[in-house]
FIKOLZA-1660 file (N, C-alpha, C; in steps of 0.1 Angstrom, whole numbers, plus 5000, padded with zeros to 4 digits):
% residues 138
   i   px   py   pz ch aa at
   1 2598 3517 9335  A  M  N
   1 2581 3510 9341  A  M CA
   1 2582 3496 9337  A  M  C
   2 2589 3490 9323  A  N  N
   2 2587 3476 9323  A  N CA
   2 2597 3469 9332  A  N  C
   3 2610 3476 9336  A  W  N
   3 2615 3465 9344  A  W CA
   3 2604 3466 9358  A  W  C
   4 2601 3471 9364  A  M  N
   4 2594 3474 9378  A  M CA
   4 2580 3467 9377  A  M  C
   5 2575 3462 9367  A  L  N
   5 2564 3452 9364  A  L CA
   5 2563 3439 9360  A  L  C
   6 2580 3440 9354  A  M  N
   6 2580 3425 9343  A  M CA
   6 2580 3412 9361  A  M  C
   7 2584 3412 9371  A  P  N
   7 2581 3406 9382  A  P CA
   7 2564 3401 9379  A  P  C
   8 2558 3407 9379  A  Y  N
   8 2539 3404 9379  A  Y CA
   8 2540 3399 9366  A  Y  C
   9 2543 3393 9358  A  R  N
   9 2545 3391 9341  A  R CA
   9 2549 3378 9343  A  R  C
  10 2559 3376 9350  A  R  N
  10 2570 3366 9355  A  R CA
  10 2563 3363 9366  A  R  C
  11 2547 3361 9369  A  Y  N
  11 2541 3355 9388  A  Y CA
  11 2552 3351 9391  A  Y  C
  12 2550 3334 9389  A  A  N
  12 2556 3328 9400  A  A CA
  12 2563 3316 9392  A  A  C
  13 2569 3328 9387  A  E  N
  13 2581 3316 9378  A  E CA
  13 2594 3314 9382  A  E  C
  14 2599 3303 9389  A  F  N
  14 2609 3304 9405  A  F CA
  14 2624 3301 9399  A  F  C
  15 2618 3299 9382  A  T  N
  15 2634 3291 9378  A  T CA
  15 2634 3305 9365  A  T  C
  16 2646 3302 9358  A  G  N
  16 2655 3307 9350  A  G CA
  16 2666 3325 9368  A  G  C
  17 2668 3331 9356  A  R  N
  17 2674 3340 9365  A  R CA
  17 2669 3360 9361  A  R  C
  18 2669 3363 9369  A  S  N
  18 2667 3380 9369  A  S CA
  18 2679 3391 9372  A  S  C
  19 2681 3397 9365  A  R  N
  19 2692 3411 9363  A  R CA
  19 2692 3417 9377  A  R  C
  20 2701 3424 9383  A  R  N
  20 2699 3432 9392  A  R CA
  20 2690 3442 9391  A  R  C
  21 2686 3453 9380  A  R  N
  21 2681 3462 9377  A  R CA
  21 2662 3454 9379  A  R  C
  22 2661 3445 9369  A  E  N
  22 2651 3437 9375  A  E CA
  22 2645 3437 9392  A  E  C
  23 2654 3434 9400  A  Y  N
  23 2652 3430 9412  A  Y CA
  23 2650 3446 9418  A  Y  C
  24 2657 3459 9420  A  W  N
  24 2655 3471 9423  A  W CA
  24 2645 3467 9419  A  W  C
  25 2639 3472 9405  A  M  N
  25 2631 3484 9401  A  M CA
  25 2618 3472 9408  A  M  C
  26 2617 3464 9405  A  F  N
  26 2606 3462 9422  A  F CA
  26 2605 3465 9428  A  F  C
  27 2615 3464 9432  A  V  N
  27 2615 3470 9451  A  V CA
  27 2616 3481 9453  A  V  C
  28 2615 3496 9443  A  L  N
  28 2614 3508 9441  A  L CA
  28 2597 3509 9439  A  L  C
  29 2594 3499 9427  A  F  N
  29 2583 3503 9422  A  F CA
  29 2566 3498 9439  A  F  C
  30 2575 3489 9447  A  Y  N
  30 2569 3482 9461  A  Y CA
  30 2571 3494 9469  A  Y  C
  31 2580 3502 9468  A  V  N
  31 2580 3510 9480  A  V CA
  31 2574 3522 9479  A  V  C
  32 2576 3530 9463  A  L  N
  32 2567 3541 9454  A  L CA
  32 2545 3538 9458  A  L  C
  33 2543 3525 9456  A  V  N
  33 2532 3522 9461  A  V CA
  33 2525 3530 9469  A  V  C
  34 2534 3523 9484  A  F  N
  34 2532 3519 9493  A  F CA
  34 2538 3540 9502  A  F  C
  35 2547 3543 9491  A  V  N
  35 2548 3560 9493  A  V CA
  35 2532 3567 9497  A  V  C
  36 2532 3561 9480  A  V  N
  36 2516 3573 9476  A  V CA
  36 2502 3567 9482  A  V  C
  37 2504 3553 9490  A  L  N
  37 2493 3552 9500  A  L CA
  37 2493 3560 9507  A  L  C
  38 2500 3556 9517  A  N  N
  38 2510 3566 9527  A  N CA
  38 2502 3580 9529  A  N  C
  39 2508 3590 9516  A  V  N
  39 2506 3601 9512  A  V CA
  39 2488 3599 9513  A  V  C
  40 2479 3593 9506  A  L  N
  40 2463 3593 9504  A  L CA
  40 2456 3591 9520  A  L  C
  41 2462 3576 9524  A  F  N
  41 2454 3571 9535  A  F CA
  41 2461 3575 9548  A  F  C
  42 2474 3576 9547  A  G  N
  42 2477 3575 9561  A  G CA
  42 2476 3588 9569  A  G  C
  43 2482 3582 9584  A  T  N
  43 2482 3594 9595  A  T CA
  43 2493 3589 9603  A  T  C
  44 2504 3597 9607  A  N  N
  44 2513 3599 9609  A  N CA
  44 2513 3607 9621  A  N  C
  45 2516 3598 9632  A  E  N
  45 2513 3598 9649  A  E CA
  45 2523 3599 9657  A  E  C
  46 2530 3615 9668  A  V  N
  46 2541 3616 9678  A  V CA
  46 2538 3608 9690  A  V  C
  47 2539 3599 9696  A  T  N
  47 2538 3594 9710  A  T CA
  47 2549 3594 9721  A  T  C
  48 2544 3590 9733  A  R  N
  48 2551 3594 9743  A  R CA
  48 2552 3578 9747  A  R  C
  49 2566 3577 9750  A  T  N
  49 2569 3564 9753  A  T CA
  49 2580 3570 9766  A  T  C
  50 2584 3549 9774  A  P  N
  50 2593 3556 9786  A  P CA
  50 2606 3562 9783  A  P  C
  51 2609 3561 9771  A  T  N
  51 2624 3566 9765  A  T CA
  51 2620 3576 9758  A  T  C
  52 2614 3582 9760  A  G  N
  52 2611 3596 9751  A  G CA
  52 2598 3598 9742  A  G  C
  53 2597 3598 9729  A  F  N
  53 2589 3600 9717  A  F CA
  53 2592 3588 9709  A  F  C
  54 2587 3582 9704  A  G  N
  54 2582 3574 9692  A  G CA
  54 2571 3581 9679  A  G  C
  55 2572 3580 9670  A  Y  N
  55 2570 3587 9659  A  Y CA
  55 2566 3569 9649  A  Y  C
  56 2552 3574 9647  A  G  N
  56 2544 3563 9637  A  G CA
  56 2540 3567 9625  A  G  C
  57 2531 3557 9618  A  S  N
  57 2524 3555 9607  A  S CA
  57 2525 3546 9601  A  S  C
  58 2506 3549 9600  A  R  N
  58 2497 3536 9594  A  R CA
  58 2487 3542 9582  A  R  C
  59 2484 3534 9577  A  L  N
  59 2472 3531 9572  A  L CA
  59 2460 3535 9574  A  L  C
  60 2455 3539 9570  A  V  N
  60 2433 3542 9576  A  V CA
  60 2429 3541 9568  A  V  C
  61 2414 3536 9570  A  G  N
  61 2404 3538 9564  A  G CA
  61 2405 3523 9554  A  G  C
  62 2397 3532 9540  A  G  N
  62 2406 3520 9529  A  G CA
  62 2420 3518 9522  A  G  C
  63 2433 3532 9526  A  G  N
  63 2443 3524 9524  A  G CA
  63 2444 3511 9535  A  G  C
  64 2445 3509 9545  A  G  N
  64 2452 3493 9549  A  G CA
  64 2444 3484 9544  A  G  C
  65 2428 3482 9532  A  V  N
  65 2429 3469 9528  A  V CA
  65 2433 3474 9513  A  V  C
  66 2435 3482 9508  A  L  N
  66 2443 3482 9492  A  L CA
  66 2460 3481 9496  A  L  C
  67 2464 3486 9508  A  G  N
  67 2478 3481 9514  A  G CA
  67 2476 3467 9510  A  G  C
  68 2471 3458 9523  A  G  N
  68 2473 3449 9522  A  G CA
  68 2472 3440 9507  A  G  C
  69 2457 3444 9504  A  L  N
  69 2459 3437 9489  A  L CA
  69 2469 3433 9479  A  L  C
  70 2479 3449 9476  A  F  N
  70 2488 3451 9470  A  F CA
  70 2496 3444 9474  A  F  C
  71 2503 3439 9490  A  A  N
  71 2511 3437 9496  A  A CA
  71 2507 3417 9495  A  A  C
  72 2497 3413 9493  A  L  N
  72 2493 3398 9490  A  L CA
  72 2496 3393 9475  A  L  C
  73 2493 3400 9469  A  A  N
  73 2494 3400 9455  A  A CA
  73 2503 3402 9449  A  A  C
  74 2516 3408 9460  A  S  N
  74 2525 3406 9452  A  S CA
  74 2534 3402 9462  A  S  C
  75 2532 3388 9470  A  F  N
  75 2541 3384 9478  A  F CA
  75 2548 3373 9469  A  F  C
  76 2539 3368 9458  A  I  N
  76 2543 3356 9445  A  I CA
  76 2556 3363 9441  A  I  C
  77 2551 3369 9430  A  P  N
  77 2562 3378 9421  A  P CA
  77 2576 3384 9430  A  P  C
  78 2572 3390 9440  A  A  N
  78 2583 3391 9456  A  A CA
  78 2593 3375 9456  A  A  C
  79 2587 3370 9460  A  L  N
  79 2597 3357 9467  A  L CA
  79 2600 3349 9449  A  L  C
  80 2595 3354 9439  A  A  N
  80 2598 3345 9422  A  A CA
  80 2614 3350 9426  A  A  C
  81 2613 3366 9420  A  V  N
  81 2621 3378 9413  A  V CA
  81 2631 3372 9425  A  V  C
  82 2630 3374 9442  A  S  N
  82 2639 3374 9448  A  S CA
  82 2652 3356 9442  A  S  C
  83 2647 3344 9443  A  V  N
  83 2649 3336 9435  A  V CA
  83 2656 3336 9422  A  V  C
  84 2649 3344 9415  A  R  N
  84 2658 3340 9404  A  R CA
  84 2671 3349 9405  A  R  C
  85 2671 3362 9414  A  R  N
  85 2680 3369 9415  A  R CA
  85 2696 3363 9420  A  R  C
  86 2691 3354 9429  A  L  N
  86 2697 3343 9436  A  L CA
  86 2703 3328 9423  A  L  C
  87 2701 3331 9416  A  H  N
  87 2700 3321 9410  A  H CA
  87 2709 3326 9398  A  H  C
  88 2711 3340 9392  A  D  N
  88 2716 3351 9384  A  D CA
  88 2734 3349 9393  A  D  C
  89 2733 3350 9405  A  Q  N
  89 2743 3346 9412  A  Q CA
  89 2752 3329 9413  A  Q  C
  90 2746 3323 9404  A  D  N
  90 2746 3304 9406  A  D CA
  90 2745 3308 9419  A  D  C
  91 2734 3307 9428  A  R  N
  91 2735 3304 9446  A  R CA
  91 2713 3296 9446  A  R  C
  92 2715 3290 9452  A  S  N
  92 2708 3283 9456  A  S CA
  92 2693 3295 9462  A  S  C
  93 2678 3295 9456  A  G  N
  93 2671 3304 9463  A  G CA
  93 2664 3300 9479  A  G  C
  94 2670 3285 9481  A  W  N
  94 2669 3284 9497  A  W CA
  94 2679 3297 9508  A  W  C
  95 2683 3303 9500  A  L  N
  95 2695 3319 9508  A  L CA
  95 2681 3322 9512  A  L  C
  96 2673 3329 9507  A  L  N
  96 2663 3337 9513  A  L CA
  96 2657 3330 9521  A  L  C
  97 2661 3320 9527  A  L  N
  97 2660 3318 9547  A  L CA
  97 2665 3320 9550  A  L  C
  98 2676 3324 9549  A  L  N
  98 2686 3337 9555  A  L CA
  98 2682 3350 9564  A  L  C
  99 2669 3352 9557  A  G  N
  99 2662 3366 9562  A  G CA
  99 2650 3362 9573  A  G  C
 100 2654 3351 9577  A  L  N
 100 2646 3349 9595  A  L CA
 100 2655 3351 9601  A  L  C
 101 2672 3351 9594  A  I  N
 101 2682 3350 9608  A  I CA
 101 2676 3367 9612  A  I  C
 102 2674 3367 9625  A  P  N
 102 2675 3380 9630  A  P CA
 102 2686 3389 9628  A  P  C
 103 2681 3407 9626  A  L  N
 103 2693 3416 9620  A  L CA
 103 2706 3410 9608  A  L  C
 104 2711 3397 9612  A  F  N
 104 2719 3399 9600  A  F CA
 104 2719 3390 9588  A  F  C
 105 2705 3385 9591  A  G  N
 105 2696 3380 9577  A  G CA
 105 2694 3385 9565  A  G  C
 106 2687 3397 9572  A  G  N
 106 2684 3408 9561  A  G CA
 106 2698 3416 9556  A  G  C
 107 2703 3418 9564  A  F  N
 107 2715 3428 9562  A  F CA
 107 2727 3419 9547  A  F  C
 108 2726 3403 9548  A  A  N
 108 2730 3392 9546  A  A CA
 108 2722 3388 9529  A  A  C
 109 2711 3394 9528  A  L  N
 109 2701 3393 9520  A  L CA
 109 2704 3403 9508  A  L  C
 110 2707 3420 9517  A  F  N
 110 2709 3430 9508  A  F CA
 110 2718 3431 9501  A  F  C
 111 2732 3421 9509  A  V  N
 111 2742 3423 9503  A  V CA
 111 2744 3414 9491  A  V  C
 112 2737 3402 9493  A  L  N
 112 2737 3395 9482  A  L CA
 112 2730 3397 9470  A  L  C
 113 2719 3405 9473  A  M  N
 113 2709 3414 9460  A  M CA
 113 2721 3422 9449  A  M  C
 114 2729 3429 9457  A  C  N
 114 2734 3438 9452  A  C CA
 114 2743 3429 9445  A  C  C
 115 2748 3419 9451  A  L  N
 115 2766 3414 9443  A  L CA
 115 2757 3409 9426  A  L  C
 116 2768 3411 9416  A  E  N
 116 2769 3411 9397  A  E CA
 116 2766 3399 9403  A  E  C
 117 2756 3393 9389  A  G  N
 117 2755 3381 9386  A  G CA
 117 2770 3375 9377  A  G  C
 118 2771 3359 9382  A  T  N
 118 2774 3355 9367  A  T CA
 118 2778 3358 9355  A  T  C
 119 2788 3358 9351  A  R  N
 119 2786 3357 9330  A  R CA
 119 2784 3347 9327  A  R  C
 120 2782 3348 9318  A  G  N
 120 2777 3330 9306  A  G CA
 120 2761 3323 9317  A  G  C
 121 2762 3312 9311  A  P  N
 121 2754 3308 9314  A  P CA
 121 2755 3300 9329  A  P  C
 122 2749 3297 9336  A  N  N
 122 2756 3290 9348  A  N CA
 122 2742 3279 9353  A  N  C
 123 2740 3271 9364  A  Q  N
 123 2731 3260 9366  A  Q CA
 123 2721 3262 9362  A  Q  C
 124 2715 3276 9363  A  Y  N
 124 2700 3280 9363  A  Y CA
 124 2695 3285 9348  A  Y  C
 125 2704 3287 9337  A  G  N
 125 2700 3291 9327  A  G CA
 125 2709 3303 9325  A  G  C
 126 2706 3308 9309  A  L  N
 126 2716 3321 9304  A  L CA
 126 2713 3331 9310  A  L  C
 127 2724 3337 9307  A  D  N
 127 2728 3352 9312  A  D CA
 127 2718 3363 9307  A  D  C
 128 2711 3367 9318  A  P  N
 128 2702 3378 9307  A  P CA
 128 2706 3390 9303  A  P  C
 129 2720 3391 9307  A  K  N
 129 2723 3404 9298  A  K CA
 129 2728 3403 9285  A  K  C
 130 2732 3391 9285  A  N  N
 130 2738 3386 9272  A  N CA
 130 2732 3370 9267  A  N  C
 131 2718 3371 9266  A  P  N
 131 2719 3354 9267  A  P CA
 131 2720 3348 9250  A  P  C
 132 2727 3355 9242  A  S  N
 132 2729 3349 9235  A  S CA
 132 2744 3343 9233  A  S  C
 133 2751 3353 9242  A  N  N
 133 2769 3345 9248  A  N CA
 133 2779 3344 9240  A  N  C
 134 2775 3358 9231  A  V  N
 134 2785 3364 9219  A  V CA
 134 2797 3374 9229  A  V  C
 135 2805 3366 9224  A  D  N
 135 2812 3382 9228  A  D CA
 135 2818 3386 9215  A  D  C
 136 2814 3402 9217  A  I  N
 136 2815 3411 9203  A  I CA
 136 2832 3414 9196  A  I  C
 137 2842 3412 9207  A  F  N
 137 2854 3418 9199  A  F CA
 137 2858 3407 9204  A  F  C
 138 2855 3387 9200  A  S  N
 138 2860 3380 9199  A  S CA
 138 2874 3375 9189  A  S  C
% end
């Protein structure tokens, strides 16, 4: 749970580096909150479309307000942890703008978020896996 909430503690910290675990646990927490909101306040509907049937789910009542407030409160931490994740790979946070490219951009960001960070210090800070930069068997 500590990893899930760490981006909220580092709310608007765009400097430094974040491990894959911090990023993906934050994403998992974000998805789980919306799954719980959907279970409590969601409605599922099947509609007829010109090409067949469409399935949709939406939050109704207070769920929409809660979901909107949670998404708004999580926007800055999500942006910050994404930038720090790119910094861990010695890349600029401006690469997040790839997400604006339809189809390709989202896939490219997904791949970048899955890649391992650089070992040792880089221009954005110390290695979060080994902050003291000590080799055990040297």
